[in-house]
C-alpha positions in Angstrom: 51.2 11.2 -21.3 51.5 8.0 -23.1 47.7 7.6 -23.1 47.1 10.9 -24.8 49.8 10.1 -27.3 48.3 6.8 -28.2 44.8 8.4 -28.5 46.2 11.1 -30.8 47.8 8.4 -32.9 44.5 6.5 -33.2 42.8 9.8 -34.1 45.3 10.5 -36.8 44.7 7.0 -38.2 40.9 7.5 -38.2 41.4 10.9 -39.9 43.4 9.1 -42.6 40.4 6.9 -43.3 38.8 9.8 -45.0 41.6 9.8 -47.6 41.9 6.1 -48.1 40.4 4.8 -51.4 41.7 1.2 -51.1 39.2 -0.9 -49.2 41.8 -3.4 -47.9 44.1 -0.5 -46.7 41.0 1.1 -45.1 40.3 -2.1 -43.1 43.9 -2.4 -42.0 43.9 1.2 -40.7 40.5 0.8 -39.0 41.8 -2.3 -37.3 44.9 -0.5 -36.1 42.9 2.3 -34.6 40.6 -0.1 -32.9 43.5 -2.0 -31.4 45.0 1.2 -30.0 41.7 2.4 -28.6 40.2 -0.8 -27.2 42.0 -0.8 -23.8 40.8 2.8 -23.4 37.2 2.0 -24.3 37.2 -0.7 -21.6 38.4 2.0 -19.1 35.8 4.4 -20.4 38.4 7.1 -21.4 36.2 10.0 -22.6 38.2 10.9 -25.7 38.5 7.2 -26.7 34.7 6.9 -26.3 34.2 10.0 -28.4 36.3 8.5 -31.2 34.4 5.2 -31.0 31.1 7.0 -31.3 32.2 8.4 -34.7 33.8 5.3 -36.1 32.4 3.7 -39.2 30.5 0.4 -38.6 29.9 1.3 -34.9 28.1 -1.9 -34.1 30.0 -4.3 -36.3 31.6 -6.0 -33.2 28.3 -6.9 -31.7 25.4 -9.0 -32.7 23.3 -7.7 -35.5 21.4 -4.7 -34.2 18.4 -2.7 -35.4 19.1 0.8 -36.5 17.4 2.1 -33.3 19.8 0.1 -31.2 22.8 1.4 -33.1 21.5 5.0 -32.5 21.1 4.2 -28.8 24.7 2.8 -28.7 25.9 6.0 -30.3 24.0 8.2 -27.9 25.2 6.3 -24.9 28.9 6.5 -26.0 28.4 10.2 -26.8 26.9 10.9 -23.3 29.6 8.9 -21.5 32.3 10.8 -23.4 30.6 14.2 -22.8 30.0 13.5 -19.1 33.6 12.4 -18.9 34.8 15.8 -20.1 35.5 15.4 -23.8 34.8 18.9 -25.3 34.0 17.5 -28.8 31.5 15.1 -27.3 30.0 17.8 -25.1 29.5 20.0 -28.1 28.0 17.2 -30.2 25.7 16.1 -27.4 24.6 19.7 -26.9 23.7 19.8 -30.6 21.7 16.6 -30.4 19.9 17.8 -27.3 19.2 21.1 -28.8 17.7 19.5 -31.9 15.5 17.3 -29.8 14.1 20.3 -27.9 16.1 19.9 -24.7 17.6 23.4 -24.9 18.5 23.9 -21.2 20.5 20.7 -21.1 22.1 21.5 -24.4 23.3 24.8 -23.1 24.9 23.1 -20.1 27.0 21.0 -22.5 27.8 23.9 -24.8 29.0 25.8 -21.7 31.2 23.0 -20.6 32.8 22.6 -24.0 33.1 26.4 -24.4 35.2 26.5 -21.2 37.5 24.0 -22.9 38.0 26.4 -25.9 35.7 24.6 -28.3 35.0 27.3 -30.8 31.7 25.8 -32.1 30.5 25.5 -28.5 31.6 29.1 -27.8 29.6 30.2 -30.8 26.4 28.3 -29.8 26.6 29.2 -26.1 27.3 32.9 -27.0 24.3 33.1 -29.3 22.0 31.5 -26.7 23.2 33.9 -23.9 23.0 36.8 -26.3 19.4 36.1 -27.2 18.3 34.6 -23.9 17.4 31.3 -25.6 17.0 28.8 -22.8 19.1 30.8 -20.4 19.0 34.3 -19.0 20.1 36.7 -21.6 23.2 38.8 -21.1 24.5 40.7 -24.1 28.0 41.3 -22.7 28.6 37.7 -21.9 27.1 36.4 -25.1 29.3 38.7 -27.2 32.4 37.7 -25.3 31.8 34.0 -26.2 31.1 34.9 -29.8 34.3 36.9 -29.9 36.3 34.0 -28.4 35.0 31.8 -31.2 35.8 34.4 -33.8 39.4 34.7 -32.4 39.7 31.0 -33.1 38.7 31.7 -36.7 35.3 30.0 -36.4 33.6 31.1 -39.6 30.1 31.9 -38.3 31.5 34.0 -35.5 33.9 35.9 -37.8 30.9 36.7 -40.1 29.0 37.8 -37.1 31.8 40.2 -36.1 32.0 41.6 -39.6 28.2 42.2 -39.7 28.1 43.7 -36.2 30.8 46.3 -37.0 29.4 47.0 -40.5 25.7 47.4 -39.4 26.3 48.8 -35.8 24.6 45.9 -34.1 24.8 45.0 -30.4 26.4 48.3 -29.5 29.3 48.0 -31.9 30.2 51.2 -33.7 30.9 51.3 -37.4 34.6 50.7 -37.2 36.0 50.1 -40.7 39.4 48.9 -39.4 37.8 46.3 -37.1 35.5 45.2 -39.9 38.5 44.9 -42.3 40.5 43.0 -39.7 37.7 40.3 -39.5 37.2 40.4 -43.2 40.9 39.6 -43.7 40.6 36.6 -41.3 37.5 35.2 -43.0 39.3 33.4 -45.9 41.4 31.5 -43.4 38.4 30.4 -41.3 37.2 26.9 -41.0 33.8 25.6 -40.3 33.9 23.1 -37.6 30.6 21.3 -36.9 
């Protein structure tokens, strides 16, 4: 449990960087996070690798690298974290694969992350299954994943539910109380990329 606690502590420090306007303080916080995470990077802990992939100045601890090499470093860290089971990395890798035209492989990573309750992955996987994009289509399964994402207040999924009830799409009947339920949730949604 100590490992997870330390990684959450490093994650909180990294989140604080977004609010830090003092450059010196920023550097101190970044150094603190790196010191906490370094032993876990060495052990290839998936969540620690995920956090490293998103750190500012990713390649600053290595020899000067061309942009292409930094991109490769990011992709390697992301893949290691995803294959190690980190849901955020699985979702992000899925997005990158999808954007590069590797839809089938992307869907595999969306599915893995969706199984770990990643709302953005549930949304993407649900849409792909619903529309049979890169996978056999199945409306019932696709809608169930979209609903799971909506229940986690994932903005796009909630908007989908509102529209489905309002416009009687995908077998939904015009149900004003369901539509209003989702409409009330919408202001409290968050977009998680």
